[in-house]
Each structure stands twice: as C-alpha cells, then as structure tokens.
C-alpha positions in Angstrom: 13.5 21.0 23.8 12.1 19.2 26.8 14.6 17.3 28.9 14.5 13.6 28.6 17.2 11.2 29.8 15.6 7.9 28.9 12.9 6.5 26.7 10.0 4.6 28.4 9.8 1.2 26.7 6.0 1.2 27.2 5.6 3.7 24.4 6.4 0.9 21.9 3.0 -0.8 21.4 2.1 -3.9 19.4 1.8 -2.1 16.0 3.2 1.4 16.5 4.6 4.0 19.0 2.0 5.9 21.0 2.4 8.1 24.1 1.6 11.3 25.9 3.3 14.4 24.6 5.7 15.8 25.9 5.8 13.6 29.1 6.5 10.3 27.3 7.4 11.2 23.8 9.1 14.5 22.8 11.5 15.9 20.3 14.6 14.3 21.8 12.9 10.9 21.9 11.7 11.3 18.3 15.3 12.1 17.2 16.6 9.0 18.9 13.9 6.7 17.6 14.6 8.0 14.1 18.3 7.2 14.5 17.4 3.8 15.9 15.1 3.1 13.0 17.9 4.0 10.5 20.4 1.9 12.5 18.2 -1.2 12.4 16.7 -0.9 8.8 19.7 0.8 7.1 17.5 2.5 4.5 18.7 4.8 1.8 15.4 6.5 1.1 12.5 7.1 3.5 9.1 8.8 3.1 8.2 11.0 6.1 4.9 12.7 6.9 2.8 13.8 9.8 -0.8 14.2 11.0 -2.8 17.3 12.1 -1.9 17.2 15.8 -0.3 20.4 17.1 2.7 18.4 18.3 3.2 16.5 15.1 5.2 19.1 13.1 7.9 19.6 15.8 8.3 15.8 16.2 8.4 15.4 12.4 11.3 17.9 12.2 13.3 15.9 14.8 12.6 12.6 13.0 13.8 14.3 9.8 16.9 15.5 11.6 17.6 12.0 13.0 17.2 10.3 9.7 19.4 12.8 7.8 22.0 12.6 10.5 22.3 8.9 9.6 22.7 9.6 5.9 19.2 8.8 4.9 17.5 10.7 2.1 14.2 11.9 3.4 11.2 12.4 1.1 9.0 15.0 2.9 5.4 14.2 2.0 4.0 16.8 4.5 0.6 16.7 6.2 -1.0 13.4 5.2 -3.2 10.5 6.3 -1.5 7.3 7.5 -2.5 5.3 4.4 -0.6 7.9 2.3 2.7 6.9 3.9 1.9 3.3 2.8 1.3 4.6 -0.7 4.4 6.8 -0.8 6.7 4.0 0.5 5.3 1.4 -1.9 4.5 3.4 -5.0 7.9 5.1 -5.3 9.9 2.0 -4.2 11.4 3.6 -1.1 13.2 1.7 1.6 10.8 2.7 4.3 8.3 5.2 5.6 7.4 7.0 8.9 4.3 9.0 9.7 4.1 11.0 13.0 0.6 10.2 14.3 -1.3 8.8 17.3 -4.2 7.8 15.1 -7.5 8.1 17.1 -6.0 8.9 20.4 -6.8 12.3 22.1 -4.9 15.4 21.2 -2.4 15.1 24.1 -1.0 11.9 22.5 1.4 11.4 19.7 3.6 8.7 18.2 4.8 7.1 15.0 3.9 4.3 12.5 6.9 2.7 10.9 7.3 0.9 7.6 10.0 -0.9 5.7 10.4 -1.7 2.0 7.2 -2.7 0.1 5.3 -0.7 2.7 5.5 -3.6 5.2 4.4 -2.4 8.6 7.0 -2.8 11.4 5.3 -4.3 14.5 6.7 -5.4 17.8 7.3 -8.8 16.3 8.9 -7.6 13.1 11.5 -5.0 14.2 9.9 -2.5 16.5 11.3 -4.3 19.6 14.8 -4.1 18.1 14.3 -0.4 17.3 13.1 0.2 20.9 16.2 -1.5 22.3 18.6 0.5 20.1 16.8 3.8 21.0 17.0 2.9 24.7 20.7 2.1 24.5 21.3 5.5 22.9 19.2 7.1 25.6 20.9 5.3 28.5 24.3 6.3 27.3 23.7 9.7 28.8 24.7 11.6 25.6 23.1 14.6 24.1 21.5 13.6 20.7 24.3 15.2 18.7 27.2 13.7 20.7 29.1 10.6 19.7 27.4 7.6 21.3 29.2 5.3 23.7 27.3 2.4 22.1 29.8 0.8 19.6 27.0 -0.8 17.5 25.5 2.7 17.0 28.9 4.1 16.0 29.4 1.3 13.6 26.1 2.0 11.8 26.6 5.8 11.8 26.7 7.1 8.3 29.3 9.9 7.6 27.3 11.6 4.8 24.3 13.7 5.9 21.1 12.8 4.0 19.3 15.3 1.9 15.6 16.3 2.1 13.4 16.2 -1.0 9.8 17.5 -1.1 7.5 14.9 -2.6 3.9 15.8 -3.6 1.9 12.5 -3.6 -1.7 13.4 -3.4 -2.5 13.4 -7.1 -0.8 10.0 -7.5 -2.5 8.7 -4.4 -5.9 9.5 -5.7 -5.2 7.9 -9.0 -4.2 4.7 -7.2 -7.3 4.8 -5.0 -9.6 5.3 -8.1 -7.8 2.5 -9.9 -9.1 -0.1 -7.4 -12.8 0.6 -7.9 -14.9 0.9 -11.1 -16.1 4.4 -10.3 -18.0 4.7 -13.6 -20.8 2.7 -12.0 -21.1 5.1 -9.0 -24.2 7.3 -9.1 -24.4 10.8 -7.7 -25.7 10.8 -4.2 -25.8 12.7 -0.9 -23.4 11.5 1.8 -22.6 12.6 5.3 -18.8 12.7 5.8 -17.0 13.1 9.2 -13.2 13.0 9.1 -13.0 14.0 12.8 -10.9 17.1 12.2 -8.2 14.9 10.6 -6.4 15.2 7.3 -8.8 13.3 5.2 -11.0 16.3 4.2 -9.0 17.3 1.1 -9.1 13.8 -0.3 -12.8 13.4 0.4 -13.5 16.8 -1.3 -11.6 15.7 -4.5 -13.4 12.3 -4.6 -16.7 14.1 -4.3 -15.9 16.5 -7.2 -14.9 13.6 -9.4 -18.0 11.6 -8.6 -20.5 14.4 -8.4 -21.3 13.6 -4.8 -23.2 16.0 -2.5 -21.3 16.2 0.8 -22.9 17.0 4.1 -19.8 17.9 6.1 -19.2 17.4 9.8 -16.0 18.1 11.7 -14.5 18.6 8.3 -11.7 21.2 8.6 -8.4 20.0 10.0 -7.9 20.9 13.6 -5.2 19.2 15.7 -6.7 20.2 19.0 -9.7 18.0 18.2 -12.3 20.4 19.8 -15.0 17.7 20.2 -12.7 15.3 22.0 -11.1 12.0 20.9 -11.1 11.7 17.1 -12.4 8.1 17.1 -15.4 7.0 15.0 -16.1 4.0 17.3 -17.0 6.4 20.1 -20.8 6.4 20.7 -21.0 10.2 21.0 -19.3 10.5 17.7 -21.7 8.1 16.1 -24.7 9.8 17.6 -23.8 13.2 16.2 -23.1 11.7 12.7 -26.2 9.6 12.8 -28.5 12.5 13.6 -27.1 14.4 10.6 -27.6 11.4 8.4 -31.3 11.2 9.4 -32.0 14.9 9.1 -30.2 15.4 5.8 -31.7 12.5 3.8 -28.2 11.2 3.0 -27.7 7.8 1.5 -25.3 6.9 4.3 -22.6 8.4 6.5 -18.9 7.7 6.6 -16.6 8.4 9.5 -12.8 8.3 9.7 -10.4 8.5 12.6 -7.8 11.3 12.7 -5.2 9.6 10.6 -7.9 8.2 8.2 -6.7 4.6 8.0 -10.1 3.5 9.5 -13.5 4.0 7.9 -16.8 3.3 9.6 -20.3 3.6 8.3 -23.9 4.5 9.4 -26.9 3.8 7.3 -29.5 6.4 6.1 -31.4 6.0 9.4 -28.3 6.9 11.4 -27.8 3.4 12.7 -24.2 2.2 13.1 -23.1 -0.5 10.7 -20.7 -2.7 12.8 -17.3 -3.5 11.3 -18.2 -7.2 11.0 -21.2 -6.2 8.8 -19.3 -3.6 6.8 -16.5 -6.2 6.2 -19.2 -8.6 4.8 -20.7 -5.9 2.5 -17.3 -4.7 1.3 -16.1 -8.3 0.7 -19.1 -8.9 -1.5 -18.3 -5.7 -3.4 -14.7 -6.8 -3.9 -15.8 -10.2 -5.1 -18.0 -8.6 -7.7 -14.7 -7.2 -9.2 -12.5 -10.2 -8.3 -14.6 -13.4 -8.5 -13.5 -16.5 -6.5 -10.9 -14.6 -4.5 -9.8 -15.2 -0.9 -11.0 -12.8 1.8 -9.4 -12.6 5.3 -11.2 -11.3 8.4 -10.6 -11.4 12.1 -12.0 -14.0 14.5 -14.1 -11.8 16.7 -17.4 -12.0 14.7 -17.2 -14.2 11.6 -20.7 -15.4 10.5 -21.7 -12.3 8.5 -18.5 -12.4 6.4 -18.6 -16.2 5.9 -22.3 -15.8 4.7 -21.6 -13.0 2.1 -18.2 -14.3 1.0 -19.5 -17.8 0.3 -22.7 -16.4 -1.4 -20.5 -14.4 -3.7 -18.3 -17.4 -4.6 -15.2 -16.3 -2.5 -13.1 -18.2 0.0 -13.5 -17.0 3.6 -10.4 -17.1 5.8 -10.5 -16.5 9.6 -7.4 -14.9 11.1 -5.9 -13.4 14.3 -6.8 -9.8 15.1 -4.2 -7.1 14.2 -2.7 -5.1 11.4 0.4 -7.3 10.9 -1.4 -10.6 11.3 -4.1 -9.7 8.7 -1.4 -8.4 6.3 0.8 -11.5 6.7 -2.1 -13.9 6.1 -3.2 -11.9 3.1 0.3 -12.1 1.6 0.5 -15.8 2.4 -2.9 -16.6 0.8 -2.7 -13.9 -2.0 -6.1 -12.7 -0.6 -7.7 -9.7 -2.4 -9.3 -8.1 0.7 -9.2 -8.1 4.5 -11.4 -6.7 7.1 -11.5 -6.2 10.9 -14.4 -5.5 13.2 -12.5 -2.4 14.3 -13.1 -0.8 10.8 -9.6 -1.4 9.3 -9.9 -2.7 5.7 -6.9 -4.1 3.7 -6.3 -4.4 0.0 -3.9 -6.6 -2.0 -3.3 -3.8 -4.5 -2.3 -1.4 -1.8 0.6 -3.6 -0.6 -1.8 -5.6 1.5 -2.2 -2.6 3.9 -5.2 -0.8 5.3 -6.8 2.2 3.6 -9.6 4.6 4.5 -10.7 5.9 1.1 -11.2 2.7 -0.9 -13.9 1.4 1.5 -15.8 4.7 1.0 -15.6 4.2 -2.8 -16.6 0.5 -2.6 -19.7 1.4 -0.5 -20.7 4.0 -3.0 -20.4 1.5 -5.7 -22.3 -1.2 -3.8 -25.2 1.1 -3.2 -25.2 2.3 -6.8 -25.1 -1.2 -8.4 -27.3 -3.1 -5.9 -30.2 -0.6 -6.0 -30.6 -1.2 -2.3 -30.4 1.2 0.6 -27.6 0.9 3.1 -30.1 -0.2 5.7 -31.3 -3.0 3.4 -27.7 -4.4 3.2 -27.0 -4.0 6.9 -30.4 -5.2 8.2 -30.1 -8.6 6.4 -26.9 -9.2 8.4 -28.2 -7.5 11.7 -31.3 -9.7 11.7 -29.6 -12.9 10.7 -26.5 -12.5 12.9 -27.2 -10.3 15.9 -24.2 -9.9 18.3 -23.0 -8.4 21.5 -19.7 -7.7 23.2 -18.2 -7.0 26.5 -14.8 -5.6 27.5 -13.8 -7.0 30.9 -11.0 -5.3 32.8 -8.6 -7.9 34.2 -5.1 -6.9 35.5 -4.0 -10.5 35.8 -5.1 -14.1 35.3 -6.3 -13.9 31.7 -4.6 -17.1 30.5 -6.1 -19.0 33.4 -9.5 -17.6 32.6 -9.3 -18.6 29.0 -8.4 -22.1 30.1 -11.5 -22.1 32.3 -13.7 -21.0 29.4 -12.3 -23.9 27.3 -13.1 -26.4 30.0 -16.6 -25.1 30.6 -17.5 -25.4 26.9 -15.5 -28.5 26.1 -18.4 -30.0 24.1 -18.2 -27.1 21.5 -15.9 -26.6 18.5 -12.9 -24.9 20.0 -10.3 -22.9 18.1 -7.2 -21.0 19.2 -6.7 -18.7 16.2 -6.7 -15.8 18.6 -7.5 -16.4 22.3 -10.3 -19.0 22.5 -13.2 -19.3 20.1 -16.2 -21.4 21.1 -18.8 -22.4 18.5 -22.1 -24.2 18.7 -24.6 -24.5 15.8 -26.7 -21.5 16.9 -24.2 -19.4 18.8 -20.4 -18.7 19.1 -18.0 -16.4 20.9 -14.4 -15.3 20.9 -12.6 -14.3 24.1 -9.1 -12.8 23.7 -6.7 -10.6 25.6 -6.3 -7.0 24.3 -2.9 -6.3 22.7 -2.7 -2.8 24.3 -4.7 -2.8 27.6 -5.4 -5.1 30.6 -8.7 -6.3 29.0 -10.4 -9.5 28.1 -12.5 -8.9 25.1 -15.6 -11.1 24.5 -17.5 -10.9 21.2 -20.6 -13.2 20.8 -22.9 -13.8 17.9 -26.0 -16.0 17.7 -29.1 -16.8 15.6 -31.3 -14.6 17.7 -31.0 -11.5 19.9 -32.5 -13.4 22.8 -29.8 -16.0 22.6 -27.1 -13.3 22.3 -28.3 -11.7 25.5 -28.6 -15.0 27.4 -25.3 -16.4 26.4 -23.3 -13.2 26.7 -24.5 -12.9 30.3 -23.5 -16.5 30.9 -20.0 -16.1 29.5 -19.4 -12.8 31.3 -20.6 -14.3 34.6 -18.1 -17.1 34.1 -15.2 -14.6 33.5 -16.1 -12.3 36.3 -16.8 -14.9 39.0 
C-alpha cells in the first residue's frame, strides 16, 4: 500500500472526490475517507460499486474495509455505472451509496461519488466538507489506518461490530426501472451508433438494443480502464469527430456517446453533427412533456432560449437554475419538476430520485424520433438556426468577482440576473458569465438571434474580460 501521511483537501471537489492515483488518492486515503463518511452519516446499510479504471477495484476494496470496520453493512454491487449507485441506494432504501470513479477524467485519475438516503448526492455544501475534515483529522493523527485514533470524536463514533458484506445484483432491476420511465412500445427499430468510451455502459446498451430490436454500430464498446484512445469524455472534439464520421458512413439515425461512468449522454445527428446539450435538453424536455403534460422543467442558466422555446410550446413550465448537480436536483425537488437538463449533457429525472441518468435520455431520443417522424437533424436544426450560440473559456487566476462586476456595469441597460454568475439579456442576444466550480476559469456562453450577432457580441464580451 503506498505511503500517505495526510490527505490533500484539494481532492474534495464541488460535487465529488477526484484526484491523481496514487499520488493524491490511494488505498490508505480511500480507507480513511470511507471511515469519515461512516462517522459523518452513521449509515447502517450502504451500496458500493466501482467503475472500469484499473485502480478502481483496489480502492473499492479499501472503501469496503473502511465501511465494515465502522459496522456498516456493505451491499457490493460490483462494476457499474454511476447512475446505478443512485438506483441501488434509492430502490432498495439503503442509507447511502458510494461509487469509486473519476467520471470522464483520464485513466490516471480516480475518486468517489458519495450519496446519502434517498440517493441524495453529497456535495461540498451538503456534507462533503465535513467528511473531508474528519478524514484529514484521522490522517493528521499520525496513526496507521487500523490503529486507535487520537481523535476523540472518531473514537466516539467507532462501531464495535464489524459490518458484513452482501453481494447485490441490481442490473435487471435497474433496466426495469429505466424502461418504466419511457413508453418503449412506440420506439421503432433503427440503426444507432453507440460509443460508451470504454466504460461500463456497454452491457446495458446491449440489453436495451435486444429488447427494442435496435441495430447497434459499436465504437469503443468493450470496457477498458486504460482508456486506450485517451480521456473518456464525449465533449472532447476528437471523440465527437470519430463518432460523427461513423454516424455518417453507417447511415445511422443518430449517435449517442457516454462518459466512462455513463451518467452523461450526448448526441450527434445522422450527419455526424454534434447536438449541443442546450438543444438536447430542449428536445428531451419536449419528449418528457409528451408523457407528463404541464410539468415543470429545470435547466441551467448558460444557454436558455432553446429550452424555453420547446418547453413553452409543449405546455410546460420552464425554470432557469444555477449550474451543478446538487443545485439542479435541489430545485427539481423544491418545484416537483419532472425533468432537468444541463448544457454539459447531464439529464435529471424526478422518478430517479431527481438524479442524473445516462440511459433514459437514450430511450427518450429513440422515442422522440419514432413518434415525430423527423430526423435528428430536423429537430436539432430548428434550434440551431433559431438560437445559434458560442462560448469561450477564459483562464483567470484571480479577479473574477471584479470582472463580473465590470460586466454588470458595462451592460447596465440590459436585464441582469444573478442566478449563477451574471446573466445579461437583450431582446436579440444574451450571455451568461460565471466562474468554474473546479478550475480557474471564467466561462462565457452567448446566444443570439443570428450567427453574425453571436460572433460580434462574443468578441465584444471576451475583449471586455481580457482587457
């Protein structure tokens, strides 16, 4: 086991734990974080799984050891996608869930996503900071993991009975749940390009295809935790290019791509053109409203016009919200919203404990194409042509609050909102500028009524920020 005397607090991100393996997160750190999680949450029963990375199984074993050392009964769900830990936690009424994963990060990274009862994600604002502090106190005590801690609070919470481990097979139940959310009888057989980026989604995709009589054109389909083509991220342009070329050549109806832990699903049309997340959110929202008329739909503040257009046209209620897993989930719960979407390709469902899922969007898109009689490009081009957009990620090590204030002053005659960063809106163009949750970046997303206006105004805003 690699030596580690302390845990770097920077591995605790806004929504999860993510770091280089073994330099920043290793087996000893995993053990201590698991014990800290049990100390803070005091769960009796926890679901535990892991992704395809080569380092995930060793970390998984130490998380399991840490939980059972605290008297927690561990339900081992094995190699899974992240949305399956949500399902396991919620469906079987467990007290929490942990999946060992670094999502779309390169192979040299690993980490964890943590959940509590009702599959509620634990973010830095809802317990992850406390878990971090407990883990660091354990680390700084100088003890080996199995020695008695010098931290009295840790001793007080230590459970004397060692927890047992129970194997739990969830995949059949998971697929039943996924299918229950979409009227699949209306889905017609079609050819689809599928690219799970060497992650764990392949088995689920295969079973969906068998049930719906889909013809799969497979790319990067077999699980491989070394990720031989690089970062398993469907938002990467090279990834989209490879998938798009296959969509064009194969004559597929569309292409779907997932990240390595498959909680994100992105699409390309039959011409191989990427369907941005804001457009996909609008199309999927319309599909959800077909099934749940007059419902509320939540989406992030980066690019809002496409979703507002389609949600209102379908008789739904559009709600703009702050970017981020926990913020979207919290707003959906508050509003009892049926669906939520982010430009990043995360899609959330009320009937999945208000959490994100990578398989339901795939089914919804199949249904939308089947029932509308339109091509994917028809659905996307309406939105692309009506609401073109552009974006820029500007690296700024400091001074972001001051720059946002400057933006607000420069565009004082516009409609200004502070849902997330600063949003500036005029009748024919708008933009959102916000600080990244994870990197020293100022993100600018701009949409307008013409591509010419997008290009002109994006340059204007970027010049203001950079000068």
